[in-house]
C-alpha positions in Angstrom: 0.0 0.0 0.0 2.8 2.4 0.9 4.5 1.6 -2.5 1.3 2.5 -4.3 0.9 5.8 -2.5 4.6 6.6 -3.2 4.0 5.8 -6.9 0.9 8.0 -7.0 2.7 10.9 -5.4 5.7 10.5 -7.8 3.3 10.6 -10.7 1.6 13.7 -9.4 4.9 15.5 -8.7 6.4 14.5 -12.1 3.2 15.8 -13.9 3.3 19.2 -12.1 7.0 19.5 -12.7 6.5 19.0 -16.5 3.5 21.4 -16.4 5.5 24.1 -14.7 8.0 24.0 -17.5 5.2 24.3 -20.0 3.6 27.3 -18.2 7.0 29.0 -18.0 7.3 28.5 -21.8 10.4 26.2 -21.3 9.1 24.2 -24.2 12.3 22.1 -24.8 12.0 20.9 -21.2 8.2 20.5 -21.1 8.3 18.4 -24.3 11.0 16.2 -22.8 9.4 15.8 -19.4 5.9 15.2 -20.6 7.1 12.4 -22.9 9.1 11.0 -20.0 6.0 11.1 -17.9 4.1 9.1 -20.5 7.0 6.6 -20.8 7.1 6.3 -17.0 3.4 6.2 -16.3 1.8 4.8 -19.5 -1.3 3.7 -17.5 -1.9 7.1 -15.9 -5.2 8.9 -16.4 -3.0 11.8 -17.6 -0.9 9.8 -20.0 -2.8 10.9 -23.1 -2.7 14.5 -22.1 1.0 14.3 -21.3 1.9 12.9 -24.8 -0.3 15.6 -26.4 1.3 18.4 -24.5 4.8 17.0 -25.3 3.9 17.3 -29.0 2.3 20.7 -28.4 5.5 21.9 -26.7 7.5 20.8 -29.8 5.0 22.8 -32.0 5.7 26.0 -29.9 9.4 25.6 -30.8 8.7 25.5 -34.6 10.1 28.8 -36.1 9.0 30.8 -39.2 9.4 28.9 -42.4 12.5 30.8 -43.5 14.5 29.4 -40.6 15.8 25.8 -40.0 12.9 23.4 -39.6 14.3 20.7 -37.4 11.8 21.6 -34.6 9.0 21.5 -37.1 10.0 18.0 -38.2 10.2 17.0 -34.5 6.7 18.4 -33.8 5.2 16.5 -36.7 6.9 13.3 -35.4 5.5 13.9 -31.9 2.0 14.6 -33.1 2.1 11.5 -35.3 3.2 9.5 -32.3 0.3 10.8 -30.4 -2.2 9.9 -33.2 -0.7 6.4 -33.5 -0.7 5.8 -29.7 -4.2 7.2 -29.0 -6.1 6.7 -32.3 -9.5 6.9 -30.5 -8.7 10.2 -28.7 -10.9 13.3 -29.2 -7.6 15.1 -29.6 -6.7 13.2 -32.8 -8.5 15.6 -35.1 -6.7 18.5 -33.5 -3.3 16.7 -33.8 -4.0 16.0 -37.5 -4.8 19.7 -38.1 -1.6 20.7 -36.4 0.3 18.2 -38.6 -1.2 19.7 -41.7 -0.2 23.2 -40.6 3.3 22.1 -39.8 3.7 20.3 -43.1 2.5 23.5 -44.9 5.4 25.3 -43.2 7.8 22.7 -44.5 6.3 23.2 -47.9 6.7 26.9 -47.7 10.3 26.5 -46.7 11.0 24.2 -49.7 9.2 26.6 -52.1 11.2 29.5 -50.7 14.4 27.5 -51.2 13.5 26.4 -54.8 12.6 29.9 -55.9 15.8 31.2 -54.2 17.8 28.9 -56.4 16.0 30.1 -59.5 16.6 33.8 -58.6 20.3 33.0 -58.2 20.3 31.3 -61.6 21.2 27.9 -60.1 18.7 26.2 -62.4 19.7 22.6 -61.8 19.2 23.0 -58.1 15.9 24.8 -58.6 14.7 22.0 -60.9 15.6 19.3 -58.3 14.0 21.2 -55.5 10.8 21.8 -57.4 10.6 18.1 -58.4 11.3 17.0 -54.8 8.3 19.1 -53.7 5.9 17.3 -56.0 7.2 14.0 -54.5 7.1 15.2 -50.9 3.8 17.1 -51.1 1.7 15.2 -53.7 -1.5 17.1 -52.6 0.1 20.6 -52.7 -2.1 23.4 -53.9 1.0 24.9 -55.6 1.4 22.0 -58.1 0.5 24.2 -61.1 3.1 26.9 -60.1 5.7 24.2 -59.3 5.3 22.5 -62.7 5.5 25.8 -64.4 8.7 26.6 -62.6 10.2 23.2 -63.5 9.5 24.1 -67.2 10.9 27.7 -66.8 14.0 26.5 -65.0 14.7 23.9 -67.7 14.2 26.6 -70.3 16.8 28.9 -68.8 19.1 26.0 -68.0 19.0 25.0 -71.7 19.5 28.6 -72.8 22.7 29.1 -70.8 24.1 25.7 -71.9 27.0 25.1 -74.3 25.9 24.6 -77.9 26.5 20.8 -77.9 24.1 20.3 -75.0 21.3 22.6 -76.2 19.4 20.2 -78.4 19.1 17.7 -75.6 18.1 20.3 -73.0 15.6 22.2 -75.1 14.1 18.8 -75.8 13.5 18.5 -72.1 11.7 21.9 -72.2 9.5 20.5 -74.9 8.6 17.5 -72.9 8.0 19.5 -69.7 5.7 21.8 -71.7 3.7 18.8 -73.0 3.3 17.5 -69.4 2.3 21.0 -68.1 -0.2 21.5 -70.9 -1.8 18.2 -70.3 -2.3 18.9 -66.6 -2.9 22.7 -66.7 -4.3 23.6 -70.1 -6.3 26.5 -68.6 -3.4 27.8 -66.5 -2.7 31.5 -66.3 0.9 30.5 -67.1 0.1 28.7 -70.3 0.9 31.7 -72.6 4.4 32.1 -71.1 4.9 28.3 -71.1 4.0 28.2 -74.8 6.6 30.9 -75.5 9.2 28.7 -73.9 8.1 25.7 -75.9 8.0 27.6 -79.2 11.5 29.0 -78.7 12.7 25.5 -77.8 11.3 23.9 -80.9 12.8 26.6 -83.1 16.1 26.3 -81.4 16.2 22.5 -81.8 15.3 22.9 -85.5 18.0 25.5 -86.0 20.7 23.6 -84.3 19.9 20.4 -86.1 20.1 22.2 -89.5 23.5 23.7 -88.7 
């Protein structure tokens, strides 16, 4: 009986210790101690809440999208752990909403990086970043813009290439245009995309006749 009371007291003390860190906005510590609370007292009535607050603490550490996103990745991981651990919890819908918002921040970061490469005329890096975005965020609302930027980056990459590489690289522009047109025929970018395609076709023809 004494052991049970001691365990109950330890549980209460540990919980309040973790909560103190959370209320003081020591989110690194509160995330750690609430997760440790869950690991130590998995059958506690407060275990579910503790794991959720651990994830929420990680979320509070997530910076603006232009900064390094390690804490955002950690927050997503912790909310996913909560969802997997307590799939019947009423907090699952909240956790999923938070995951979506955090993933949007990662997407914004990647989009900023990709457009940054384009502005700096590092077209190969831009192409790779934009393509990675389509793989990493298959449901992105930016798909039209991303595909257009893949086409545009390939166009400028081909244009700055040495002559012996231009036929090959303008052919890639032609293929990217066909793929873009198939998916986004009504795009506001279609006129500009067509201009890149027309130039590429003309350039291929000229180079092959030389």
